[in-house]
C-alpha positions in Angstrom: -13.4 7.2 26.9 -11.9 3.7 26.7 -8.1 4.1 26.6 -7.4 0.6 27.8 -7.9 -0.9 24.3 -4.7 -2.3 22.9 -5.6 -0.6 19.7 -5.3 2.8 21.5 -2.0 2.1 23.3 1.1 3.9 22.1 3.6 1.9 20.1 7.3 2.5 19.1 7.6 1.9 15.3 11.2 2.2 14.4 12.2 5.9 14.9 8.6 7.0 15.7 6.4 6.9 18.8 2.9 6.2 17.5 0.0 7.4 19.7 -2.1 4.3 18.9 -1.8 1.0 17.0 -4.4 1.9 14.3 -2.9 2.3 10.9 -4.7 3.9 8.0 -4.2 1.4 5.2 -3.0 2.4 1.7 -6.2 3.2 -0.3 -6.3 4.0 -4.0 -8.9 6.8 -4.4 -8.0 8.2 -7.9 -8.4 11.8 -7.1 -5.1 13.4 -8.2 -5.3 16.3 -10.7 -4.0 16.2 -14.3 -0.3 15.3 -14.3 -1.0 12.9 -11.4 -0.4 15.6 -9.0 -1.8 15.6 -5.4 -4.2 18.5 -4.9 -6.0 20.4 -2.1 -8.7 17.9 -1.5 -6.0 15.3 -1.0 -4.5 17.5 1.7 -7.9 17.7 3.4 -8.5 14.0 3.2 -5.2 12.9 4.8 -5.3 15.7 7.4 -8.8 14.7 8.5 -7.3 11.2 9.3 -4.2 12.4 11.1 -5.3 10.8 14.4 -4.3 7.4 13.0 -1.2 6.0 14.6 0.3 5.9 11.1 -1.1 6.8 7.7 0.2 4.8 4.7 -0.5 6.8 1.6 -2.4 5.5 -1.4 -0.2 3.6 -3.9 2.0 6.2 -5.8 3.7 5.3 -9.0 7.4 5.7 -9.3 7.3 6.5 -13.1 4.9 7.1 -15.9 5.3 3.5 -16.9 4.1 2.5 -13.4 0.7 4.0 -13.9 -2.3 1.6 -14.0 -5.4 3.7 -13.1 -6.6 7.2 -14.0 -5.8 10.0 -11.6 -3.5 8.2 -9.2 -0.7 10.3 -7.8 3.0 9.9 -8.8 6.3 10.7 -7.1 8.5 11.2 -10.2 8.0 14.8 -11.2 8.8 18.1 -9.4 5.1 19.1 -9.5 4.1 15.8 -7.8 6.8 16.3 -5.1 5.4 19.7 -4.4 1.9 18.5 -4.3 2.8 15.8 -1.8 4.8 18.2 0.3 1.6 20.2 1.0 0.0 17.0 2.1 2.8 16.0 4.5 3.0 19.5 5.9 -0.7 19.5 6.6 -0.6 16.1 8.3 2.4 17.0 10.4 0.7 20.3 11.5 -2.1 18.1 12.8 0.4 15.8 14.7 0.2 12.9 12.2 2.7 10.6 10.7 2.6 9.5 7.0 4.6 7.0 4.9 4.4 7.0 1.1 3.7 3.7 -0.7 6.0 3.2 -3.7 4.2 1.5 -6.6 4.7 0.1 -10.1 1.6 -1.7 -11.5 3.5 -3.8 -14.1 0.9 -5.5 -16.3 -2.1 -4.2 -14.5 -2.3 -1.3 -16.9 -3.4 -0.6 -20.5 -1.7 1.1 -23.5 -4.0 4.1 -23.2 -2.4 4.8 -19.8 1.2 4.2 -20.9 3.7 6.7 -22.4 3.2 6.8 -26.2 0.6 4.1 -26.0 3.2 1.4 -25.3 2.4 -2.0 -23.9 2.5 -2.4 -20.1 5.6 -4.3 -18.9 5.7 -7.5 -16.8 8.2 -10.3 -15.9 6.7 -12.4 -18.7 4.3 -11.8 -21.6 1.2 -13.2 -19.9 -2.0 -11.2 -19.7 -3.9 -11.0 -16.4 -7.6 -11.9 -16.3 -10.1 -9.1 -16.1 -10.5 -5.6 -17.2 -8.2 -2.5 -17.0 -9.6 0.7 -15.5 -9.0 3.5 -18.2 -10.1 7.0 -18.9 -12.6 5.6 -21.3 -14.0 3.0 -19.0 -13.1 -0.7 -18.5 -11.1 -2.4 -21.3 -9.7 -5.9 -21.5 -6.2 -6.3 -20.2 -3.6 -6.7 -23.0 -0.7 -9.1 -23.2 2.2 -7.1 -21.6 5.8 -6.9 -22.9 8.3 -9.0 -20.9 11.0 -6.7 -19.5 14.5 -7.3 -20.9 17.1 -8.2 -18.3 19.0 -5.0 -18.9 15.9 -2.9 -18.2 15.4 -4.1 -14.6 18.2 -2.0 -13.0 16.6 1.1 -14.4 13.4 0.3 -12.6 15.3 -0.4 -9.4 16.8 3.0 -9.8 13.3 4.5 -10.2 12.4 3.0 -6.9 15.5 4.6 -5.4 14.6 7.9 -6.9 11.0 7.6 -5.8 12.3 7.0 -2.3 14.5 10.1 -2.6 11.6 12.2 -3.9 9.5 11.0 -0.9 12.2 12.2 1.4 12.2 15.6 -0.3 8.4 15.7 -0.1 8.5 15.4 3.7 7.2 11.9 4.3 8.2 10.1 7.5 9.0 6.9 5.7 8.1 4.7 2.7 6.4 1.4 2.1 7.4 -0.8 -0.9 4.3 -2.2 -2.5 5.1 -5.8 -3.3 1.5 -7.1 -3.0 -1.9 -7.3 -4.8 -0.6 -8.6 -8.1 1.5 -5.6 -9.1 4.9 -5.6 -10.6 7.1 -6.8 -7.7 4.4 -9.4 -6.8 4.3 -10.5 -10.4 8.0 -11.3 -10.3 7.6 -13.3 -7.1 5.0 -15.8 -8.4 5.9 -18.6 -10.8 2.4 -18.3 -12.4 3.3 -14.9 -13.7 7.1 -15.2 -13.9 8.3 -17.6 -16.5 11.7 -16.0 -17.0 14.9 -17.9 -17.6 17.4 -15.2 -16.5 18.6 -14.3 -13.0 15.1 -12.9 -12.2 13.2 -16.2 -12.9 13.1 -19.8 -12.1 14.1 -20.5 -8.5 12.4 -18.7 -5.6 15.7 -16.9 -4.9 15.8 -15.6 -8.4 12.2 -14.5 -8.4 12.7 -12.6 -5.2 15.9 -10.9 -6.5 14.0 -7.9 -7.9 12.3 -7.2 -4.6 15.6 -7.5 -2.7 17.4 -5.2 -5.1 14.6 -2.6 -4.6 14.9 -3.0 -0.9 18.7 -2.4 -1.1 18.0 0.7 -3.2 15.4 2.2 -1.0 17.3 1.6 2.2 20.3 3.3 0.6 18.1 6.5 0.8 16.1 5.9 4.0 17.2 4.4 7.3 15.8 0.9 7.2 13.6 1.6 10.3 11.7 4.0 8.2 11.0 1.5 5.4 8.1 -1.1 5.3 7.2 -3.8 2.9 3.7 -4.9 2.0 3.0 -8.5 0.9 -0.3 -10.4 0.2 0.8 -14.1 0.3 -2.6 -15.5 -0.1 -4.1 -13.1 -2.6 -4.7 -14.1 -6.3 -5.8 -10.5 -7.1 -4.3 -9.6 -10.5 -4.1 -13.3 -11.4 -1.0 -14.1 -9.5 -0.5 -17.7 -8.2 2.4 -19.9 -7.3 3.0 -23.7 -7.3 4.4 -23.5 -3.7 3.1 -20.3 -2.0 4.2 -21.4 1.4 7.8 -22.0 0.4 7.9 -18.7 -1.6 6.8 -16.5 1.2 8.7 -18.3 3.9 11.8 -17.5 1.9 10.8 -13.9 1.1 9.9 -13.0 4.7 13.0 -14.7 6.2 15.1 -12.6 3.8 13.5 -9.4 5.1 14.8 -10.0 8.7 18.4 -8.8 8.1 17.1 -5.4 6.8 15.7 -4.5 10.3 12.8 -2.7 8.6 10.1 -0.6 10.2 7.6 -3.3 9.6 6.2 -6.1 7.5 2.6 -5.3 6.3 0.6 -8.5 5.6 -2.7 -8.6 3.7 -4.8 -11.3 5.3 -6.2 -14.2 3.2 -9.8 -12.9 3.5 -9.0 -9.8 1.4 -8.9 -10.1 -2.4 -8.4 -6.6 -3.9 -10.9 -4.4 -2.1 -13.4 -7.0 -1.0 -13.7 -9.5 1.8 -14.0 -13.2 0.9 -14.5 -16.4 2.8 -11.3 -17.4 4.6 -10.9 -21.2 4.7 -8.3 -21.0 7.4 -5.5 -22.3 5.2 -4.1 -18.9 4.0 -0.9 -17.2 5.0 -1.7 -14.3 7.3 0.1 -12.4 10.0 -0.2 -15.1 12.6 1.5 -17.6 10.3 4.5 -15.2 9.8 4.8 -14.3 13.5 7.4 -17.1 14.1 9.3 -16.3 10.9 9.5 -12.5 10.9 11.5 -10.9 13.8 10.2 -7.4 13.6 7.0 -5.4 13.7 4.0 -6.8 11.8 1.0 -4.8 10.5 -2.0 -6.9 9.6 -4.7 -5.7 7.1 -7.9 -7.6 6.6 -11.3 -6.0 7.0 -10.9 -5.7 10.7 -13.6 -4.3 13.1 -13.0 -2.8 16.5 -13.5 -6.2 18.1 -11.4 -8.3 15.7 -8.6 -5.8 15.6 -8.5 -5.8 19.4 -8.5 -9.6 19.4 -5.5 -9.9 17.0 -3.5 -7.7 19.2 -4.5 -9.6 22.4 -3.4 -12.8 20.7 -0.1 -11.2 19.7 -0.5 -12.2 16.1 0.4 -8.7 15.0 1.6 -5.4 16.5 -0.5 -2.9 14.5 -3.8 -3.2 12.7 -4.5 -1.4 9.4 -8.0 -0.2 8.6 -9.1 0.8 5.1 -12.8 1.1 4.5 -13.5 2.1 8.1 -11.0 5.0 7.8 -12.6 6.1 4.5 -15.9 6.6 6.2 -14.7 7.6 9.7 -11.9 10.2 9.7 -11.9 10.2 13.5 -11.9 6.4 13.7 -9.6 6.2 16.8 -11.9 8.5 18.8 -15.0 6.4 17.7 -13.2 3.2 18.8 -12.3 4.9 22.2 -15.9 5.8 22.8 -17.3 2.7 21.1 -19.4 5.2 19.1 -21.5 4.4 16.0 -19.6 4.3 12.7 -20.5 6.0 9.5 -21.2 3.5 6.7 -19.0 3.8 3.6 -20.3 4.3 0.1 -18.5 1.9 -2.2 -19.7 3.8 -5.3 -17.5 6.8 -4.3 -14.3 4.8 -3.6 -12.6 5.5 -7.0 -12.5 8.8 -8.7 -14.8 11.8 -8.3 -14.9 14.9 -6.1 -15.2 15.6 -2.4 -18.4 13.4 -2.1 -17.5 10.2 -0.3 -13.9 11.6 0.2 -13.8 14.5 2.5 -17.5 14.9 3.5 -17.9 12.0 6.0 -18.9 13.6 9.3 -16.9 13.6 12.5 -18.5 12.8 15.8 -18.3 16.4 16.6 -19.4 18.2 13.4 -17.9 21.5 14.7 -14.5 19.9 14.2 -15.0 18.9 10.6 -12.0 19.9 8.5 -13.0 21.1 5.1 -9.9 23.0 4.1 -6.2 23.3 5.0 
């Protein structure tokens, strides 16, 4: 077994000693039960992957308004907290560590998913391109309602309460989802944020919402148990900016005083859940290495070889794997042995039952966990 790989070396992440540098990326799978409550097969799924150095949970909405897809879990009701508590207990019993990703989708939603059929909310009344994923299939995105200035503190409070609920549910930390074209990311970009109040206009103003959320979340959790995810080069969700470099130079530099657990960067070659051609001009982990003073996680369709290379080059400290962890619950062991990998089935990524979720084989089939 190859334990000399950098990927398999221990790493101190804030308050935690990780057994390896392989992170399970946050992966929307749309398999919560009615009420957006985590269920038993979610416990099995995460526990199967407890050998990851760190698991970052699927994106989890902080409120009913934050919902953007069918059957994604929440962290705003007592039943959801109890459902997640069973997940964290099972992961911990198998020596794993798990952070919860806090999520509000903003305009990437549809009235059929919103309380009382209301419009989704956004920094400005600008519809994204593309189609919303609803219970009745894909439907065109609608023009969202621009949040009133006085509404924003209540959403900041929802992030704080979501962080508090995650603590109650037994998570080891939380990650603030400020990437991939969702609400916090929508506020950052001047293509989606045309506000004229203190949350729009200048880069400082557009970053204000994220900084207020960070203050709220770190009032609940020690900062070394809080991470932030950014996707500086992504246009997923129709976000774009007139000066992306200046925007994210500012945002990342403002994270330094928080002394967070980590900064999680989505590489330019990832747009949503697919890999695209990287022209080399995007803003990835290597770009921010000289700006951010703490731990960096990079996510970007990595293989065993490319993940090892990014650590050897010291462009990041930890490497997040998504699709490979979906299909290979024992991914660290497979990397250690340089063993063949299961192929993932993209048709089972979103929604459904155990197929393509908890039935991927382990190297040693006798150790396949099918219940908890």
